[in-house]
N, C-alpha and C positions, 0 to 999 in steps of 0.2 A: 268641355272639349276645347273651347277657345283658349283657355289657360294653357292646356297641353300644347296646342299649336304654337302659342307664343313662346313657351319654354323651349320647344323644339327649335323655333327660329333663333332664339337667343343662343342655344347650344351650337347651332350652325355658325353663327357669327363668331363664337369663341374658337371653334375649330379652325375656321378660316384665318383668324388672327394668329393662332398658334402655329399653323403650318405654312405661313407666308414668310419667305426669306426677308430679312431686314434689308432695307434700302440703304445705300451709302448716305453719309451726311450731306444734307442739302438737296437730296433728290425730291423732297416733298415740295419744293418751291421752284426748282430750276425747270426750264422748259426742255422737253425732249427735243432731240435733233429734228429740225424741220418744222417745229411747232410755231404757229403764228404768235406774235407778241400778245394779241388780245386773248388768245386761247391760254397762253401761259399765265396771264394775269388772272383769268377765270380759275385756273387750277390752283393758283396761289391763294385765292380767297375761298376755295371750296370748303364746305362745311362737313367734316367727317361724321358729325352726329346725325346726319340725314341718311346714313346707311341703316335701314330698318330691317328687322327679320323678314325673310321671305323676298327680299329685294334682289332682282337680277343684277349681275354686273353690267356696268354701262356698256352700251353698244354704240356703234358708229354707223347709223343709217345714212343713206345718201341724202345730203341736204337738199339737193335739187328736187327730190321726190317727196320730201316731207315738209317743206316750208313753201309758202306762196312766193311767187316772183315779186321782187321789190319794184316799186314804181318810184323812180328818183324824183325828188322835189327840187333839187338844185343840180346844175350841170357840173359843179365842183363841190369841194368841201364847204359846208355851210359856215358862215362866219359867226364868231362869238360876239354878237353885235348888241347885246343888251344884258343888264344885270339879271340874275335869276330871281324869280319870285319864290315865295313859300310854296306855291303850287308846283312850280317847276322842280324844286328840290324834292318835294313829296312824291312827285311822279317818278323820279329816278329811284328813290328808296323803294317804292312799291314794285317797280319792275324788277329790281334786284331781289326783293323778298319773294316775289312770285316764282322766280327761277329756283329759289332755294327749297321750295317744297313741291312745285309742280313737275319739275324734272324727276325728282325721286319718286313721285307718285306714278309717273309714266313708267319708271323702272319696275315698280311693284306690279304694274299691270301685266308685264311680260311673263311673270311667274305665277301670279295669283289668279288670273282670269283664264277662262276657257272660251271666251268670246273673241273672235277675230276682230270685230268692230272695236271692242274695248282695247285690245292690244294695239290696233292701228292708231287709235286716239292717243294711247300712251307713247307711241313712237313719235307722233307729231309733237307731243309735249316736250319730249327729250330733245328733239332736233331744233324746235322753235326756240326753246329757252336756252339752249347752248349758244345760238346766235345772239339772242337778246342779252344774255349774261355777259358775253365777251364785249358787246358794244356798250352796255351800261357801265361796266367797270372802266372801260377806256374813257367814256364821257365823264364819269365821276372824277377820275384822275385829272382830266383836262380842265374841268370846271371847279375843281377843289371842293367836291361834295362828298362828305363821308358816307359810305354805304355799309349796310349790315353784312355780317359774315355768317349769320345763321337765321333760320326762319323764325317767325314770331311764335309765342307760346300757343296761340290758336292754331297756327299752321302745323306745328309739331303734333298737336292733339289730333288734327285731321289725318296726318300720316299714321299715327298710332291707331286711330279708329279703323283705318283701312287694314292695317296689319292684324287687328284683333277680330276681323270678320271670320265667321265660322265656315262659310262655303264660298265657292267662286261666284255664285249668284249674289250673295250678300256683298261681296267685295265690289262687284260691278255696280250695284246700286249706289253704294257710298261713293265710289270713284266718280261715277258720272254726275251725281248731283252735287257733291262738294265742289268739284272742279267747274261745273257749269255755273254754279252760283258765284264762285270766285271770279271766273272770267267775265261774267256779266257786270260785276261791280267794277272791275278794272277797265273794261271796254267803255263804259259810260264815263268814267273819270278821265280816261285818256282823250276821249273826244272833246271834252271841255278844254283840256290842256292844249290840244292841237289847234283849236280855234282861238284860244285866248292868250297863249304865250307871246312874249315879245322877243324871245331869243331864237335865232334861226337854227341853232344846233338842236334845241329842244323840239322845235317845230318838225324838223326832218325826222328825228328819232321817234316822236310821237306818232307820226304817220306810219312809220314802219311797224311800230308796236301794234297799231290798229289792225294792220294786215295780218300779222301773226296771230293775234288774239282772236280775230274773227275766224281764221282757219281752225283754231282749237275749238271754238264754239261750235262750228259746223260739224267737226269730227265727233264731238261729244253728243250732239243731237242725233247724229246718224246711228248711234248705238240703240236708239229707241227707248232709252231708260230715263231720259230727263223728265222730271215731274214739273211741267210748265206751270201748274197751278200753285206751286210753292215759290215761284220766282217773284221778286218784288216788282210792283208796278211803278212806272215813272210818275213823278208829280206832274199834275196838269199845269200847263202854262196859263198865265192870266187870260181871262176871256173864254176859256174852254167850257164847253157844255158838259156838265157832269151827268152823262146819260147812263142808264143801267147797262150792265153787261148782258149781251144776248148770245144765244148759241147759234152757230152757223155750220154748214157742212165742212168748213175748213178750220173749225175751232171757235172758242169763245171770242167775241168781239167786245173789247172793253172800252171805257170812256177814252183812254189814251189812244187806242187804235182808231177810234172815231175821230178824235181831234187831229191825229196824224193825217188822215185823209183830207180833212178840212183845210189844214195848213198847207199841204202840198198843192191843193187846188188854188188857194189864195195866193200862194207864191207865184204860180203861173200867170195869174191875172194881172200882176204888176211887173214881174221881172222880165217876162217876154216883151211887153211894151217898153220897158227900160232899155232892153237890148236894141229894139228898133230905133229908139231915140238916139242911141249912140251911133247908129249908122248915119244919122242925119246931122247931129250936132257937133261931131268932133272929127278931126283929121288925125288924132293920135292913134297910131296903128294898134298898139296894145290894148287901148280902150275899145276900139272897134272890134278887135278879136274877142275880147271878153263879152261884148254885146252879142256877137254871133254865137258864142257858146251858150249864152242865156236863152237865145231864141230857140236854138236846136234842142237843148236839154229840156226846156219846159214844154216844148211841143210834144216830146215823147212822154214826159211824166203826166202831162195834162190828159193825154189820150188814155193812159193806163189808170189814172185816178178816177176818171169819169166812168170807165168800165167797172171798176171796183165799187164805186158809188151805186151803180145800178144793181150790181150783184148783191150788195148788202142792204139795198133799199135806204140809202143815206142821201138826204138832200144836201147837195154841195153848193157853195156860193156861186153867184153869177157875176159878181163884180168885186173889185178890191175893197178892203176895209178902209176905215177913215184914215188911219196912219199911212197906209200904202198910197192912197190918193194924194195925201199931202206930200209924200216923197216924190211921186211923179210930178207934182206941181213944182217942187223945188228944182227939179231937173229942167223942166220946161222954162222956168223963170230965170235960169242961169244967164247972166249977161255976157259971158265970154266962154270961149272953149275951155280955158283953164278952170274956170268956176264949174262948168258942167262936169269936166273930168273928175274933179275932186268930190263933188256931191254924189256923182254916180258911184264912185268907188266906195266912199264912206258909207252910204246907205245900204248898198248891196252887200258889202263885206260884213257889216254888222248883222244884217238880217240872215245871211247864210250861216254865220257862226251860231246864232241862236237855234236855227232850224237843224243844223248838223248835230249839235249836242242832244237835242230833243229826239231826233230820229234814232240816234244811237241808243238812247234809253228805251225807246219803244222796241227796237230790234231785240234787245236782250230780255225784255219783259213780256213780250206778247206770246200768247199760246195759239195764235191763229197762223196757220202755215201760209196763207195768201198774203197776210200783212207782213209776215217775216220776209218773204221773198221780195215784196215791193219795197220794204225799208232798205234792203241791201242795194237795190238798184237806185233808189233815191239818194242814198249816201254816196254812191259812186258819182252821180251827176252833181250833187251839191259840192262834193270835194273838188271836182273838176272846176266848178265855178269859183270856189274859193281860191284855187290855185291860179287860175287865169287873172283873177282880180289882184292877187298878190304880185303877180308878175308885172303889173303896170308900174310898180314902184311907188304907188300913191297911197297905199294902205297906211294909216296912222295907228300902229299897233298899240301905242300908249293909250289910245282912247277906247280900246276894246275892253269889254268886261272881263275881269279876272275870276277864274273859278276859286271857290273857297276850298281849302284842303279838307277832306273828310276827317272824321275822328282818327286819332292816332292808331287805334287798333283796327286791323283789317277784319271786319266781321264776315264779309262774303255771304250774307244771307245764310248763316251757318246751320239752319235747321233742315235743309233739304237732304233727304236720304240718310239722316242720322240713324245710327244703330243704338236704339234706346236700351239695349241689354248691356252696354258697356258703360259703367259709371265713369264720370269725368275724373274723379279722384284716382280711380284705378289706372286710368290712362296716364295721368301725370306720374303716378308711382312707377308704372311700367317704363315709361320713357326715361325717367331719372335713373332707374336701376340699370337699364341698358347702357346709358351714357357713362355711368360710373364704371361698370364692368369693362366696357370697351376701352375706356381711358386707361384703366389699371393694366389690362392685358397688353395694350400698345406700349406702355412704358416699360413693362417687364421684357417684352420681346426686343425692344430697342437696346436694352442693357444686356442682352444675351443671357438672362437668368434662366429662361425657358429654352429647351432644345428646339432647334428648327427641324421641321419635317423633312424626311428624306424620301 
């Protein structure tokens, strides 16, 4: 049955090609009247091979309704103020590749699914990646970073896997789990780039990517189809207690979830006092403002983490750890306002960067709904603290740890929701056949060898 569906879809593709009037020369790359330059650039780099059988024509949903509101990191255009690292370039490549398969996956959802929640998630994919794709192409041109024009082999396989599903329900399972796994991988990676990059353009774009990807993650989770048990768990940070997973009314509580609560509590035990020191030790307005944000943010998080500790019967720390006490001691011992300001910003920006990346990894890996909600609020607060610390102008980005680029192949935890009835060899054969046939028909149509439909 699945083979018949695929053949039918291929036939539909051929008919569409044969009955479409040929465009004038140059129409494939020129922008339509009124098209923004970034959108024209995205169209120029579009991958025709990503039109899979059963895929709906591209739609134009209202961007305001389908993408989260952007929070500006800079008041103007961010400067290109540092050379790009390997991680920066890898980040741009992965954002581009994500759009080359996740947008088409969203298109498939409009015709293959009978679930409104899945269709809604697909629309968010299409709108979100339309925005990110235009931006990443513009940034790639600005920073001279070559970007791919087609999805990876693995991503093409996932699109073919969706096209090969037998029922709308099968499609929904593959769609939700493939995309949720992929978005989780990207989200954790981009969090590291946001906190570690030295380049302001990359920093601002990474922050926007985080907002869009989190929106997609939420939409996929709202389908009710995500198998959280198959999502990868984050690596524990040094010093974490490797406690066993326990079941709770809000889902399993893993060692990473446990460590997350401990680290949020520890953060409040020294970052709140650091903020109070800033009110006493400096007259630098931006440093005092950062301290005020630390005091207010950790007062909120501390109240919430203590409540969760009681709910889950977790004993949380009552005092800072050894390193945190040392950092507070360095601030107290600073012999001048300038010295205090620098150690305050250095220590707190480094600590917040480590915590932010870890919390992002917990967010995408946890199966506990209470932890999931708290990680999102913690990330908002921590990002606010990172931002106000950066606005002091004292952050020494060269000293921040750089993320190591992940392996070249985007694996995206690819086992989630896989259709085991479709052999990988068959998928590769199917995709290759469709690409060859589509290419031949396109060439013939352009030469007017085949009659155009009337």
